C-alpha positions as CSV (number, residue, x, y, z in Angstrom):
1,M,9.1,6.2,14.7
2,L,8.0,9.8,14.4
3,A,6.6,9.7,18.0
4,L,9.7,8.0,19.3
5,S,11.9,10.7,17.7
6,S,9.7,13.5,19.0
7,E,10.0,12.1,22.6
8,G,13.8,11.7,22.3
9,I,13.7,7.9,22.5
10,L,15.2,8.0,19.0
11,P,17.4,10.8,17.6
12,K,15.5,13.7,16.2
13,V,14.9,13.3,12.5
14,D,15.1,16.1,10.0
15,Y,12.0,15.3,8.1
16,A,9.2,12.8,7.9
17,I,7.9,12.0,4.4
18,F,4.4,10.7,3.5
19,A,3.8,9.5,0.0
20,D,0.2,10.2,-0.9
21,T,-1.4,8.0,-3.6
22,G,-4.4,10.4,-3.6
23,W,-6.7,7.5,-2.6
24,E,-6.1,6.9,1.1
25,P,-9.0,6.4,3.4
26,K,-10.3,9.5,5.1
27,A,-9.1,8.1,8.4
28,V,-5.5,8.0,7.2
29,Y,-5.6,11.7,6.2
30,A,-7.2,12.6,9.5
31,H,-4.6,10.7,11.4
32,L,-1.8,12.3,9.4
33,D,-3.2,15.7,10.2
34,R,-3.3,14.8,13.9
35,L,0.3,13.5,13.9
36,E,1.4,16.8,12.3
37,K,-0.4,19.0,14.8
38,E,0.2,17.0,18.0
39,I,3.5,15.3,17.5
40,A,5.6,16.6,14.6
41,A,5.0,20.3,14.8
42,P,5.7,20.6,18.5
43,A,9.0,18.7,18.0
44,G,10.0,20.8,15.1
45,I,9.8,17.9,12.6
46,P,8.3,18.9,9.2
47,I,6.1,16.3,7.5
48,L,6.6,16.5,3.8
49,R,3.7,15.2,1.7
50,V,4.7,14.0,-1.7
51,S,2.7,12.6,-4.6
52,S,2.9,11.2,-8.2
53,G,-0.8,11.8,-8.8
54,N,-4.1,10.2,-7.9
55,I,-3.9,6.4,-8.5
56,R,-7.7,6.1,-8.8
57,N,-8.1,8.8,-11.4
58,D,-5.0,7.7,-13.3
59,A,-6.4,4.1,-13.6
60,L,-9.5,5.3,-15.3
61,D,-7.9,8.0,-17.5
62,P,-7.2,6.7,-21.1
63,D,-4.8,9.5,-21.7
64,H,-2.6,8.8,-18.6
65,R,0.2,6.3,-18.3
66,F,-0.9,4.0,-15.5
67,A,1.4,1.9,-13.2
68,S,-0.8,-1.1,-12.7
69,M,-2.3,-2.3,-9.4
70,P,-2.2,-6.0,-8.5
71,L,-5.7,-6.9,-9.6
72,Y,-7.2,-10.4,-9.6
73,I,-7.8,-11.7,-13.1
74,L,-10.2,-14.2,-14.4
75,N,-9.1,-15.2,-17.9
76,Q,-11.4,-16.2,-20.7
77,D,-10.4,-19.9,-20.3
78,G,-11.3,-19.8,-16.6
79,K,-7.7,-19.6,-15.4
80,Q,-6.8,-17.1,-12.7
81,G,-3.9,-14.7,-12.3
82,M,-2.9,-11.3,-11.2
83,T,-1.7,-8.1,-12.9
84,R,1.7,-6.8,-12.2
85,R,2.2,-4.6,-9.1
86,Q,3.8,-1.4,-10.2
87,C,1.8,1.0,-8.0
88,T,4.1,1.0,-5.0
89,G,7.1,1.9,-7.1
90,E,5.3,4.7,-9.0
91,Y,3.1,6.2,-6.3
92,K,5.3,5.6,-3.2
93,I,8.9,5.0,-3.9
94,K,9.3,7.4,-6.9
95,P,8.0,10.5,-5.2
96,I,10.0,9.8,-2.0
97,K,13.2,9.5,-4.0
98,K,12.4,12.6,-5.9
99,K,12.0,14.6,-2.7
100,I,15.1,13.1,-1.1
101,R,17.2,14.2,-4.1
102,E,15.7,17.7,-3.7
103,L,16.6,17.8,0.0
104,L,20.2,16.7,-0.8
105,G,20.4,19.5,-3.4
106,Y,20.7,17.2,-6.4
107,P,17.4,17.0,-8.2
108,Y,17.1,14.6,-11.1
109,P,18.9,14.2,-13.4
110,Q,21.9,15.7,-11.5
111,R,24.5,13.2,-10.4
112,I,24.8,12.8,-6.6
113,P,28.4,12.7,-5.5
114,N,29.8,9.7,-3.6
115,G,29.4,10.1,0.1
116,V,26.3,12.2,-0.1
117,F,23.4,10.4,1.3
118,V,20.4,10.4,3.7
119,E,19.7,7.9,6.5
120,Q,16.2,6.6,5.9
121,W,14.2,5.0,8.7
122,V,12.0,2.1,7.8
123,G,9.4,0.9,10.3
124,I,9.9,-2.9,10.1
125,S,9.7,-4.7,13.5
126,T,11.4,-7.9,14.7
127,D,8.3,-9.9,13.5
128,E,9.5,-9.3,9.9
129,F,13.2,-8.7,10.3
130,H,13.7,-10.7,7.1
131,R,12.1,-7.9,5.1
132,A,14.7,-5.4,6.2
133,K,16.7,-4.6,3.1
134,D,19.4,-2.1,2.0
135,A,18.4,0.7,-0.2
136,D,18.8,0.3,-4.0
137,V,20.6,3.6,-4.5
138,R,23.8,5.0,-3.0
139,Y,22.2,8.2,-1.8
140,M,19.9,6.4,0.6
141,R,21.0,4.2,3.5
142,N,18.2,2.3,5.3
143,R,18.1,1.9,9.0
144,H,15.5,-0.1,10.9
145,P,15.1,1.5,14.4
146,L,12.4,-0.8,15.6
147,I,14.7,-3.8,15.0
148,D,17.5,-1.9,16.7
149,L,15.2,-1.5,19.7
150,N,14.3,-5.2,19.5
151,W,10.6,-4.2,19.2
152,S,8.0,-6.5,17.9
153,R,4.6,-5.4,16.5
154,T,3.1,-5.9,19.9
155,D,5.7,-3.6,21.4
156,A,5.0,-0.9,18.8
157,T,1.2,-1.2,19.3
158,R,1.6,-1.0,23.1
159,Y,3.7,2.1,22.8
160,L,1.1,3.7,20.5
161,D,-1.6,2.9,23.0
162,S,0.4,4.5,25.8
163,I,0.5,7.8,24.0
164,G,-3.1,7.9,22.8
165,L,-2.6,6.6,19.3
166,E,-4.3,3.3,19.7
167,S,-6.6,4.0,16.7
168,T,-3.7,4.3,14.2
169,P,-5.1,3.2,10.8
170,K,-3.2,1.3,8.2
171,S,-2.0,3.3,5.3
172,S,-3.0,1.8,2.0
173,C,-5.2,2.7,-1.0
174,L,-8.9,2.7,-0.3
175,G,-9.3,0.1,-3.0
176,C,-6.1,-1.9,-2.5
177,P,-6.6,-5.5,-3.8
178,F,-4.5,-6.8,-0.8
179,H,-7.2,-5.8,1.7
180,G,-8.6,-8.7,3.7
181,N,-12.3,-9.3,4.3
182,A,-12.2,-7.4,7.6
183,Q,-10.9,-4.3,5.8
184,W,-13.6,-4.5,3.1
185,R,-16.3,-5.0,5.8
186,H,-14.9,-2.0,7.8
187,I,-15.2,0.2,4.7
188,R,-18.7,-1.1,3.9
189,D,-20.0,-0.8,7.5
190,T,-18.5,2.5,8.6
191,S,-18.1,4.6,5.5
192,P,-20.9,4.3,2.9
193,A,-19.4,6.9,0.6
194,E,-16.1,5.2,0.5
195,W,-17.8,1.9,0.0
196,R,-19.6,3.3,-3.0
197,D,-16.3,4.6,-4.3
198,V,-14.6,1.3,-4.2
199,V,-17.6,-0.6,-5.6
200,E,-17.7,1.9,-8.5
201,F,-14.0,1.6,-9.1
202,D,-14.2,-2.2,-9.1
203,A,-16.9,-2.2,-11.8
204,A,-14.9,0.4,-13.8
205,I,-11.8,-1.7,-14.0
206,R,-13.5,-4.9,-15.0
207,A,-12.3,-4.6,-18.6
208,G,-8.8,-3.6,-17.6
209,N,-6.6,-0.5,-18.0
210,A,-8.4,2.4,-19.7
211,R,-5.3,3.4,-21.6
212,A,-4.6,-0.1,-22.8
213,N,-8.2,-0.4,-24.0
214,A,-8.0,2.9,-25.8
215,S,-4.8,1.9,-27.6
216,G,-6.2,-1.4,-28.8
217,N,-4.6,-3.7,-26.1
218,P,-7.6,-4.9,-24.1
219,L,-7.4,-7.2,-21.1
220,L,-8.1,-10.8,-22.2
221,G,-10.3,-11.5,-19.3
222,Q,-11.8,-9.6,-16.4
223,A,-10.2,-7.7,-13.5
224,F,-11.4,-7.6,-9.9
225,L,-10.4,-6.0,-6.6
226,H,-11.4,-9.0,-4.4
227,R,-9.6,-12.3,-4.6
228,S,-12.8,-14.2,-5.1
229,R,-12.9,-12.6,-8.6
230,V,-16.5,-11.6,-8.3
231,P,-17.8,-8.0,-8.2
232,L,-16.9,-6.4,-4.9
233,D,-20.5,-5.8,-3.8
234,Q,-21.2,-9.5,-4.3
235,A,-17.9,-10.8,-2.8
236,P,-17.9,-13.1,0.2
237,I,-16.5,-10.5,2.7
238,D,-18.6,-11.3,5.7
239,H,-17.0,-13.4,8.5
240,V,-17.2,-17.1,8.0
241,T,-16.9,-19.9,10.6
242,A,-14.1,-22.5,10.3
243,A,-16.6,-25.0,8.8
244,E,-17.7,-22.4,6.3
245,W,-14.2,-21.5,5.5
246,A,-13.4,-25.2,4.8
247,A,-16.4,-25.4,2.5
248,R,-15.4,-22.3,0.6
249,Q,-11.8,-23.2,0.0
250,H,-12.6,-24.0,-3.6
251,E,-14.0,-20.5,-4.1
252,L,-10.6,-18.9,-3.3
253,P,-8.0,-21.2,-4.9
254,D,-5.1,-18.7,-4.6
255,A,-5.7,-18.0,-0.9
256,T,-3.7,-20.4,1.2
257,D,-4.0,-18.7,4.5
258,A,-7.4,-18.0,6.2
259,D,-6.0,-15.3,8.4
260,E,-4.7,-13.3,5.4
261,V,-8.0,-13.7,3.6
262,E,-9.7,-12.2,6.7
263,Q,-7.1,-9.5,7.7
264,G,-5.2,-8.8,4.5
265,V,-1.5,-8.0,4.4
266,V,-0.3,-7.1,7.9
267,D,1.5,-3.8,7.3
268,G,-0.8,-1.9,5.0
269,C,1.2,-0.5,2.1
270,S,4.8,0.3,3.0
271,P,6.9,1.7,0.3
272,W,9.8,-0.5,1.3
273,A,8.1,-3.7,2.5
274,C,4.9,-4.4,0.7
275,R,4.0,-7.9,1.9
276,G,1.7,-8.3,-1.1
277,E,4.5,-8.4,-3.5
278,A,5.2,-12.1,-2.9
279,D,1.6,-13.0,-3.9
280,A,1.6,-11.2,-7.2
281,E,2.5,-13.9,-9.7
282,L,2.6,-12.3,-13.1
283,T,0.2,-13.9,-15.5
284,Q,-0.8,-10.6,-17.1
285,D,1.5,-8.0,-18.6
286,D,1.0,-4.4,-17.5
287,F,-2.7,-4.7,-16.8
288,G,-3.2,-5.7,-20.4
289,L,-2.4,-8.7,-22.5
290,T,-2.0,-12.2,-21.2
291,S,1.7,-13.2,-21.0
């Protein structure tokens, strides 16, 4: 949408906002720098980078309140579950809303008068039109330009290819539990340092939230980044044949779609349309006690 605006296909936006969790892949930060230099700056569109902190560091800091990630849980009785997904709200939506309030001239906790609002563009295509929703506050009004253009994901990809952005990476945390096997393999095979990082993080969160443990509310089970609920460096992330997939079905009882196991959620981590949210059944409370 930034490129469409810069080329005049869509109206010129006042700002583009990137919510940084502090733990994006190197490729995402490099791509953002490129967008800023080659597309946004020449068009006079500021890219505002906002943040609520570093999600990786916060998860491991016993002194920091942590908004939990949707981790895969193996309970002591062998039953499986997931922790609550609070990270999108805390590390994506919250800093965006804070910045929007500042841009409107009414930082929190000031009341925003009726009729004062921003138009916010959300990049949902026709493939997922059912995920297009209104904003949950009066000072933001969502618009979905790709749907207005009747563009599918294929149309958007074709456009990016045509302007030299065919290598656009998905924006999501390096250690997002909603990665598919293809994404885990890509990290392992192309970025050894980032692979070590996620493997170390996976091991570090096995016993749960650092703050919960420090306050005497330990996780009653074990937490994992991979849906197989085994350590990431032992997880079955290599491509499997259809026959092998059928044989392994029992290993991944919560994975009902082979394509999602392989590719992960389609959109990466969108603040307003995280596809993983439907999968996160709450069997743990705040990355801590069993509910």
